[in-house]
N, C-alpha and C positions, 0 to 999 in steps of 0.2 A: 504494500500500500504506500501511497505517496503521503508524506507528512503534510500536515496542515500548513498553509503559508503563514508566516509571521509578519507582523507589521514592521515596516521600516522605522528605525528610530528617528525621531525628529531632533532638530538642534537643541531643543529644550531638554531632551532626554539624555544628551551627551554630557559626560562629566567635563567640567571646565578644567583645562590644564593649568598648573600653577603658573603665575605670572612672574617673570624674571625682571629684575630692575634693568634699565637700559645700560648698554655697554658704554663705558666712558670713552671719550675721544682719546686717541693716543697722544701722549705728550712727548715733545722732543726736548732734549737737554738744551740749555742756552748755547748759542754759538760762541765759541771762545774768541777773545780779542785776538787780532792778528799779532804774530810775533814780530817785534820790531826788527828791521833789517839794519845792520851796521853799514851805513852808506860810507864809502871810502872814495874820496876824491884823490886819486893816486898822484896828482900833481900838487895837491894841497888845496885848501879851501879857496874857492873862487878862481882857481887857475885852470888852464886847459892844455891839452896835448896838441902840439902843432905838427908832429910827425907821426901820425897813427900807424903807418906801415913799417916803421923802423922796428927791428927785432932786438930783443934784449934777453939776456940769460939771468935768471934769478939765482941767489946763492944756493938754492937746493938743486940747481942744474936744469930746471925746466925753462924752456924758451917760449916767449910770447911776443906778439907785436904790441906796441904801445897801445893801440886801439883795443886789443883784447884785454889788456890789463885795465884800461879805463872802463870797459863794459863790465868786467868781473867786479870791479870795485863798486860800480853803480848798483849792481845786483846784490851787494852785501856778501860777496864770497870771501872777503878778507876781514879778519877781526882787526880791531884798532892797532894792535901791536904790529901785525904784518903790514898793515897799510902804511904805518910810519916808516918801516924799513923800505918798502917799495918806493915811497916818496923820495927818500934819500938817494936811492939807486938810479932812478930814471930821470932825474932833473934835466941833465944835459942831453942824454940820448933821445928822449921823447920830446924835447923842445918845450918844456913846460914854461908857460908864460901867462901873464895877465891877459884876460880877453880884450880884444881890440874893439873900440867903438866903431860902428859903421860910419863911413864918411857922411858928413852933412851935405845934402844936395845944395848946389849954388842957388842963390835967390833968383827968382824969375822976374 
């Protein structure tokens, strides 16, 4: 024999599942302050290299062009002690000098 059909449960007959509290938004740790870079002006404060393609050998035997040393110094690749040593070594070879003012145009 076929069993008697049963009535389908209605939503009111369903047990209510327990309610969970909402999930909190993820939190990110604060962004750290950038690490300061030791800027090194290899010719000295306010001075510039006039012969960037000139090659120079440092006391540790490595060879660089004056321009490479200037760029590395600007990127903070030298600590202050090394910067001072480089400044003493490259003065003449790299043509360190005070920046020149652009010429003033003649009056019209």
